[in-house]
N, C-alpha and C positions, 0 to 999 in steps of 0.2 A: 379479359385481356391478360395474357400470361405475364408473370412477374419477370423483371430483368434478372439475369443470372446472378449479379452481385447482390441484389436484394434478397433473392432466395438463399444464397450462400450465407449471408449475414443472419437471416432468420434461423437457418439450420445451426449456425454456430451459437446463437443465443440459446437454442434448445439444448445443444450438446453441453454447453457450460452449465446450464441449469441442472441437467441430469448429473453431470460430474460433481457439481457442488453438493448434491444430495447423496450420491452413491460413491464418490471417490473415483480415482483414476486407476487404481491397481486392478489388474485383470481386464483392462479395457479391450474390447473386441468388437469389430464392426457389426457382426450379425446380431448379437444380443442388444447392442446399442440401437441399431436400426429398428428392431422390434419394439424396444422401450419407447422410441420416439414416434412409433406408428408409421415408419417409412420403410421402403425397401432398401436392401443392401446396395442395390444399383444406384439409388439416389446419392448415398454417401460416397461411393466410389466415383461417381460422375463428377462430384464437386471437389473431392479431396484425394482421389486416386487410391490411396491405401491408408493403413493405420498411421504410418509415419507422417503422411501428408496431413491427415486429420489432426494429429497431435501438434504439428508445426502450426497449423491454422489456429488451433485453440490457444497456443502460446501467444501468437500474434494478436489474437482477439483480446486476451487478458492484458497484454501490453497496452492496447488501445484503451481498454476500460480503465486501467490505472491512470493513464495520461489524462483522461477525461475527469476522473475523480480528483486528481491533483489540481487540475485547472479550476474545478468547482471549489476546492478548498482555498486556493489562492485568491479567488474572487471575493472572499470574505474580508471584513475589516481585519487588519493585522493585529495579532496579540501584542501585549505590552512589552514582551521580550521573547527571544528565541526559546528560553526555557518554558515560558508560558505556552508557547506554540507547541512544544514537544508534548506537554501534558494534555493540552486540548486535543491535539491530533490523536494521541493514544486513546482518549475517551471516545473520540469519533470513530476510530477504526475498530474498537472493541464493542460497539453497539451490538446487541443480540442479532439484529437483522444483517449486520455486516460480517459476522464471524464465519458463516459457512463458506463464503468466498475467500476469506483469509485462510481458512483451513486448506482449501483447494490449492491456493498459491503455495503454501508451505509444503504440501504433499508433492507438488511439482518440483519445488526447489530440492527436496530430498532425492527425488529420482534423478535430477540433473547432477547433484553432487555425488551420487553413487555411481554415475556413469551408465545407468540403465536407460537413460534417454540421451541420445546423441544426435548430432547433425543440425542442431538448432540452438541458438544462444539468445534467449529472450532479453529484452532491454529493460525489464522491470527494475533491476537493481541499479543500473546506470541512470535511468530516468529518475529514480528516487533520490540518488546522490545528487544529481543535477538540481533537482527541486530544492533539497535542503540547502545546497550551496548557494543558490540564488536567494533563498530566504535569509541566510546568514549575511550575505553581502549587503542586503537591504538594511541590516543593523550595524554596518560598519566594518565587517570583515574584509580583509584583502582577498583577492581571487585565490591565491595559493592556500592561504590559511583556511578559507571557506571550503575548498575542495577536500583538504585533509580532515578538517573537523566534521564535514558532512559524511565522509567515509566512516569515521569513528561513531558518529551518532547513528548512522544507518545500521552498522554492525551491532551496536548496543540495542537498538530497538528491535532488530531481527531476533537477537538472542532472547530478549525479554518477551517477545511475542511467542516464540516457541515454548518458552517456560510457561507462559500463561495458558497456551493451548493444551499443554500436557498436564500441568499441575493445578491450574485454576487458583493458585495462591495469591489472590488479589492484594491483601495487605502488604506482604513482603515485596511483591513486584512493584506496587505503587510507591513504596518507600524507596526502592532502587531508582524508579523513575524520577522521584523528587531529587535524589542525589545527582542524577544525570542532568536534570534541568539546572540545578545549582552550579554544576561544573560548567555547563554551557554558558550561563550568564556571568560567571566570574571573569573579569577582564584579564587578558593575558598580555604580557609585554610585546608590543610590536605586532599584535595579531588582529586586534579589534578595538573599537572605542569603548570606554567604560559606559556601563548602563546606569540608568537612574538608581538611586538608593533603594527605592521600593522594589525594583527588580532584583538587585543584588541580595536583598534581605528576604527573598521569597521563601516560604515554607511549603509544606505539602498542600497540594490543591486537589480537592475532591472533584469528581465528575460534575456535580452540580455547580461548584464554584467556577470550574473551567468554562462550562457552558454559559454561566451567568456573565463572566468576563467578556467572552466573545460577543454575546448578545448586547451587553452594555456598550461595548466599543463600536459595534455596528450601528447602534442608535446614535451615538455621538458623531460618528462619521457622516451620517445622513443629515444631522442637524445643521 
């Protein structure tokens, strides 16, 4: 029985994203891509019309993948503070198996920022800010303060991610992350509720410590 067009299109997009994750998006061309995927160029043009259509579909697909990843993250037991969440999320997104897709995302951001890709505005950044904002509101931020602080946290994490991808200077970057977490947890007048003393006194948290905290709180939540 033939596959439904939407199913076939989704499978093709999964294969295209897997290929781009390994080889990058620079120099993308339909004919070599079709050959690498073991498909005819006609199959790609049938589903995506042309290179621009394919790229727009890839961006939409990555948007959806990020939304699913954020939903998965949000389903875990909440960290003890927003700062702890920042540190734990950083370690989660920089897992070795996650880095190739992170690199692809930032390659695409670079193309969008340079104007070399136009006609499509992915929702990844807006979705990420919305996600952070909702997390902050759960800890007592007002809606406006949450939106502004989420924008600042998003920008800081984006810059640190680019730094990490380029330099790999983990000690310096994780020290900067610790400062970002401390800033986020520090109570501000009229913006958010004070956090417990143990959250305000937080120091650097290693990958293992962050994962241990998440696991321990998940067990406590189920108990």
